[in-house]
N, C-alpha and C positions, 0 to 999 in steps of 0.2 A: 462462635464457632467456624473449627478449622476450613483452611480453604480445600475444596473437594474437589481433586482431579479426574479427569478421563482418560486410562492406560492400559490399551489394549483388549477393552471391553468390559472392564471394570470403573469402577466409581470406589473411589480411595482419596483419603484424606493429604493432605499434600507430605505429613513426617514420613505416610510410607510410601510415598511415591518415586520409584527408583527403574532406572535405567540399568543398561549394563555399562561397562567401559570399554566395550568392544565393540557399540553401535556404530555404524557407520555413518551415521549421520553426527556423532560423536568426532569419530576418524577421520571423514572423508571429508566432511559438507554433503554427504550422498541424501539428499532429502529434500523438503518442499514444506512451505506455510504459508496458511491463511491468516490474516488478521480480521475480526468483522466487530461490527458492532450492534450490541444489543439495548433497544428501545422499549419501554413498558414490557417487558419479560418476554421479548420475541425479536427474533436473529434478523436484521434487517438485509436482505438479498443473501440470503442463507443458499442458496439455492447457486445464484451466479456464482459465489466464492466457489463452492464445489466444483460445478463444473470446470471451472476454470482449472483448480487444481489437479485434477484427474485427467487434463486434456496433458497439462505440464508432467505427469506423470507418466503420459505413456509417452510423452517426448523423451525422456530421462531413464524409461527402463522400468519402472514402478509399477504400469497399469495393470498387469495380471496381478500383481501380489496384492491388492488394494481392491478385487472385484469381490464382491457379495459383504465390504466390511458397510455398515451404515453409517456415513461418516455423518450425514446431518442429522440424523437421531443421536450420536455422541451428543454432537453439541450444543442439541436442545436439550437432552436428559444432564447434560454439566452444568446448565445455566440455571436449568431449577432446581438442582441440587444445592446450587449457590445462595439460594432465593433470592435472584438478583435482579432488577429493572434495568436499568440505567448500567451496562457492563461493556467490557472490551474482551473478547473471545478470542482465542489462540488455538489454530487447528494446526499439528505439526505431526507431519508422516515422512519414518526414513525407512532405507532398508532395511534396519533391525540391525540384531545382533550376526555376525561370522566371524567363525575363524578362518575363513579365504579372503583373500581382496577383491574387491565389488566387478571385477574385470576378470574374474578367473570363473564364473559362473553364474547360474540365476539368482535374482535376489530369493531369500529366503523372507522368513516369518518378519513382515513390516511391524516396525514400531510405530502408533498411534496415540498419540499425547492433545488432550484438549484443555485449556485452562481456561477459567470464567474470573475474571475479577471485578471490582467496582468502577465504573469512569466518569471519571468529571469533568466536563469539556472545557477548552478555554472560555474565559467570563466574555463579555458581550464588548466590555471595552478592547480587550487583545481583538477580538474580530475588527472593530473598528478602526485601531490603529496598524492591525495589520502586519505580514512576517517583513522582517529583514534579512535578505539570504547574500550570501554571498557564490563565487563562481569558485566550484571546487576544480582542484588542481589533478583529483585523479579524473579519469575518462569512464565511460561507457565503453562498449563494445559493439558496433551495432551490428556489424559482419557475425557477431557469434550467432548459432543456432538455437543456444538457452537463454539471450539476451531479457525475451519474454518472459521467464519462467522465473516463480519465485521460490529461489532458493535457499535452503538455510544457510548458506554458502554466502554470507550477507557483510562480507567484508569491505568492500567498496563504501556501499554505502556507510556502514558505520564511520569508517575514518574519513569521508567525506563531512559528516554531521560533527565529526569530534572538530575538525579543522575549523568548521562554523562556528561552533561553538568556542573556540579556544577565543574568537575574534567578537565574541558578543553578539553573534547573530542566530536568527531564530532556524535556518535552514541551507540548506547547499543547493546549487543547482549544478550538474555533470554537465558537460558536454562530451560530445563520442569523438569518434578516433580523426573523425573531417571538421572537426571541431565547430562543429551545430550543436544546439541545445537540445538534450536529451531529455532530462526528465529532475526532479527532486531526489535525495539522498531516501527519502523516504514518500514522495507523493508524484503526481502527474504537472505539466506548468501549463497554462494557459495564457495568451496575451486577447486581449481586444486593441482593433486596430479598424479604423473607420467603419466604425460597429459590429463588427465582424469578428468572430471568433479562431484563433489560428493556434494551432496546436502540436509539435511535435509530432510525425507517422510512428506507427508501432515501429516500421524499417529503418525509424533514427536511432534503435538503441533503448525504444522502452518499452514496461513492465504496461501489456492491455491494462490498467485497471479498471477495477469494478466503478466505483465512483466517475473516475473519466467517462465512460463508459453512457454511465446517467446522466452528466453533464451533456454529453453530446446529444442524448435523445431531448431533455430538457431545451437545449436549444433549437431544435427542430419544432418542437412544441410553441415555443414562442415565438418563432420566427426569424429566428438568429442564425445565423450563413454562418457554417463553420468549414472553416479551411485545414486539412491536415499536409503537411510533406516537412520539407529542409526548413529550421527554425534558426536563420545565424543573429549571433550576439547582436546586431543591430537594431533587433525589434525591442530591445528594452530601453534606448533611447528613442523609438518609434512609437510606443504603444501608448495608448493612451490610461488603459487599466492592466491588471494582471493579477492573475489569481493559482493558486497550488490547494490539489486536490487529494484526498483518500478517504477511507475507511470511518477514521476515528475524526480529523479534522472538518470532515465533509468539505466546504471549501471555504480556503481561508484568502482573504486580500493579500495581494502581495503589494508591496507601497514602496520598495528601495533594493536594492540591488548593489553589491561592492566588487571589486576586484580584488585581486590579489597585493595589488597598490593601496589599496586603501581608498581608493574614487568609491565615491559614493552618488548613482545616479536614481535619482526620485522617478516612483511610478505617476506618472498621470498628477494631479493636486496633492498625492501623499497619501492619497485614502478611498477608500472601496468608491470605487465608479458604478455608475447606473447599472451597466449589464451586468457588472457581477452581483450586486443587489438585488436587482432580479431573477439571479440563477440563486442564489443563496435561498432566498424566500419559497422557489420554485423547490427545492430541495428537500427544504424542511416541510413542505407541503405534500410532497410522496413519501418522505420517511412518516409522516403522519396517518396517511390514508393507508399504509400499507402494514402500519403497529401497533394503531392506537384503536385496536378493535376486540 
């Protein structure tokens, strides 16, 4: 069966899904996206993703143009049309096609696209091995008002992850302009020190990750103290455990960090630690509770 795409109110075959070459998302990166994971045919935390996107839309001036569009229904309909159980969904919205420049007038009719594709998680062996990451040469900008939006202008993350891949690494950690750890190329970062979770604050230039939010909630339920603030590179050598999070990988242990000179620091014992494992199990329980009904 050909993949089905949601495009501006219609479900169409992939071969017939087209957007204009004058779409401002294509020309200027003027748009937003959300990546979500479905389990058992149900999209996990869909409402939180939609809320984050709509909040970001207000920030960049697209809020009014999205009013009245049932984004949640579009996502659910796309998943159902593709008859998928375990899937990766992407919701993309842009300011749409226009003959004028984005700053010359109000946004017109937006472009709304939803895709749903089969998703196969990393193997249990990979979660036991954990991610090896590098420190990216590119920086996040903590002072930017749009650092907390998930924009289709994703170039910094793309280049950071390409840099990591070129060195045989799984991911990259990005610093902000002050030299503090911000986040990964496509994930948030957590460190465990003295049985406490330490994570960069949103003011560090961090995307307010949905999985990050859930991990903080789960830690509270488990009685694990979470500290947010500025996190320096020194924590890499000081921490007992570390992990990264996003909606697709859930909680991935972080076991080694390499710098630009090729020096590698092993995190803890080089394998998932006790607190990381507890949170991984709690996250899976939350997923099952909310999707396996």
